[in-house]
Structure formats: structure tokens, C-alpha cells
N, C-alpha and C positions, 0 to 999 in steps of 0.2 A: 319068777315068770313061768307060765304054763307053756307048753310047746307051741300052741297056736295063739297066744295072747298077742295081740298088736298094741304097741305102746306108741305115744307120740309126745313130742316136746316142741315148743316154739323156741326157734333160734333167733328170729327177727320178726316184726310185725308182717312181714310177707313170705317168711321162709318157715315151714314146718318141717321137722324130722320125724319120720315114721319108721318103726322098726317092726317087721312083721313076725318076729319070733323065729322058730325053727323050721316052720313048715307054712307054705302059703299054698292052699288047695281049696277044693270045693267046700270044705267045712268053714272056712274063714275068708274066702275071697270076697264075698258079698260085704263083709265088715269093712274089708280094705277099701272097696269102691265107695261105701257110704262115708268113710272116713275121710278119703281124699275128696270126694265131691263136696262134702260139708266144709272142708278147709278151703277149697277153691271158692265156694260160694261166700265164704267169709274173709275174702282178699288175700288169701295165701297163694301168690302166684308161682312160687316154687315150692316143691314137695321133694325133699331129699328122703329117698328110701335106703336106709341103712340096712344091708343084707349081712352084716357081720355074723349074726347067729343063724341066718337062713341055711338049712341043709337040704331042703326039698321044695321044688316049685312046680306045680302042675300046670296044665294048659289053663285051668280056671284061674290060677294064681297070675300066670303071665297076663291073661285077658283082663284081670282086675287093674293091672297097671297100664296096659295098652288102652283100654277103653277111657282113660283119663288124660292121656299125654296131650291130645290136641286141645282140650279145654285150657290147660295150663299155658300151652305155646300161644293160643289165640289171645290170652291175656297178658303177653310179653314175658311169660316165665317158662317153666319146664318141670317135668318130672326127672330127677336125677338120682340114678342108682350109684351106690358106692359100697366098698367092702365085699363085694360079691366073690365067692369062691370059685375056684377052677370049674367045679361041678355046675354051678349056677350059671357061669359064663358060657359053658359048653352048651347048656340048653338054649340060651339066647342065640348062639352061633348056629346051632342046628336049625333053629326057626328062622334063620337070616335076619335077626333083629338087631345085630351089632351096630349097623349103620344108622338105624332109624332111632334106637334109644340112646340117651344121653347117660353114659357109663363112665365114672370116675374112680380112680384107685382107692381113695379113702375120704374120710369126712372133711378134711382140710381142702383137698382138691375140689370136692363138691362144693363146699362153702364158698370158695373162691369163684367158682363157676356162677354161683348165685349172687355175686357181687360183694361178698365180705372179704375184707383184706386186700381189696384191689387198689 
């Protein structure tokens, strides 16, 4: 995987897991928005953003996630972040987004939030 390659996999017919790679910034934020928007248009109400590899997120990267949250919530789903490092969590804290965003510890907790294993 290249540094900014965004990958995806279907977890269930309404749940998509997206891995933004090691960096989510102005070079690939538009790709993230397009991927999530297309997934939402195709019936994926839950998008799990697996940040296990993410080392850097810029304001454009944060915006690419924020701009898609309400669409998922209006459809009865959500954008769920998981496996975020302390550095990435700190960015969300500084921007005062921890109460607004749905952030789970790991993939299992994120999947449970989306209705798998309940």
C-alpha cells in the first residue's frame, strides 16, 4: 500500500470499512469524500474508518470525514472511527470533535456499534 492509498472492503451489505492509509490530507481528501459519498449512495449506512495505519491527518482530511457524517446519520447509520493513534485522537480533541464524532477503540467495537455481534 502506498502512503496515501485509500482501501475499502465490505463488511456487510450496509457496512463499509475504509482504511485511509498513512496520511489523509489535501492530496487524497477528495478521494476519501468521493469514496464515502459513493458508498452512501449505494446503501452503505455505516462507514468504519479504520485509522490503524494513519499517522497524519490535515484539516482537509478531517473535513473529508466531517462532510459525510450527517448523510450517514440521516440514513440511520454513522461514520465510525477506530484504531486511532494518540496523535490522531489529539487532533480531534484540539478541534473539539470528540463529542461529535463516533470514535471506537478497535474494529470489533466499531463493528458492534454498527450492529454486528449484538
